[in-house]
C-alpha positions in Angstrom: 0.0 0.0 -0.1 1.5 3.3 -0.8 2.4 5.9 1.7 -0.4 8.3 0.1 -2.5 6.4 0.4 -2.0 5.0 4.2 -1.8 8.8 5.3 -5.5 9.1 3.4 -6.8 6.5 5.3 -5.0 7.5 8.5 -6.8 10.7 8.2 -9.9 9.3 7.8 -9.6 7.3 10.2 -8.9 9.9 12.6 -11.6 11.9 11.5 -14.1 9.1 12.6 -12.1 8.7 15.5 -12.8 12.0 16.6 -16.3 12.0 15.8 -16.9 8.4 17.8 -15.4 10.0 21.0 -17.5 12.9 21.1 -20.5 10.9 20.5 -19.1 8.8 23.3 -19.1 11.5 25.3 -22.5 12.4 24.4 -24.0 9.4 25.5 -22.1 9.2 28.2 -23.8 12.1 29.9 -27.1 10.8 28.8 -26.6 7.2 30.2 -25.8 8.8 33.4 -29.2 10.8 33.6 -30.8 7.7 32.3 -29.9 5.8 34.8 -30.2 8.5 37.7 -33.6 8.9 36.6 -34.2 4.7 36.7 -32.9 4.9 40.1 -35.5 7.2 41.2 -38.1 5.8 39.4 -37.1 2.2 41.2 -37.2 4.0 44.8 -40.4 5.5 44.0 -41.8 2.4 43.2 -40.8 0.6 45.9 -42.0 3.4 48.3 -45.3 4.0 47.1 -46.0 0.3 45.6 -48.5 1.6 43.1 -48.7 -0.2 40.0 -48.1 3.3 38.1 -45.1 3.5 40.0 -43.6 0.6 38.9 -44.8 1.0 35.1 -42.4 4.5 35.2 -39.8 2.5 36.6 -40.3 0.0 34.0 -40.1 2.7 31.4 -37.1 4.6 32.8 -35.2 0.9 33.2 -35.8 0.3 29.6 -34.4 3.7 28.4 -31.5 3.4 30.8 -30.9 0.1 28.9 -31.2 1.1 25.5 -28.7 4.1 26.3 -26.2 1.7 28.1 -26.7 -0.8 24.7 -25.6 2.3 22.7 -22.6 3.3 24.8 -21.1 -0.1 24.5 -21.9 -0.4 20.4 -20.0 3.3 20.3 -17.3 2.2 22.6 -16.7 -0.8 20.4 -16.7 1.5 17.6 -13.9 3.5 19.3 -11.7 0.8 19.9 -12.1 -0.6 16.2 -11.2 2.4 14.9 -8.3 2.9 17.2 -6.9 -0.8 16.3 -7.0 0.6 13.0 -5.4 3.6 13.4 -2.4 1.7 15.3 -2.2 -0.7 12.0 -1.7 2.0 9.8 0.8 3.9 11.7 2.4 0.7 12.1 2.4 0.1 8.2 3.5 3.7 7.7 6.4 3.6 10.2 7.4 0.2 8.8 7.3 1.4 5.2 9.4 4.7 6.2 12.3 2.4 8.5 12.3 -0.5 5.8 13.2 2.6 2.9 16.0 4.0 5.5 
């Protein structure tokens, strides 16, 4: 693979990695908010012992679970992009050292 092609791919991966990390930070904040809301709803459900409070808890927990899945998916994307970036950097550095 040519140096120019590697650099182009590396630039693309770096941009995608930056966007994925930004998205992960937003999801992390949202996850904390949804988890707090689910915890509050769980406590209200335990204290009030009403079907409505239990439904509210179930709904809040469902949102928190969905956000947790989103977080895991984006975190996996970040890890994959980091691995790809490392491979490309190895190729770039390896290609330069073989020419020296």
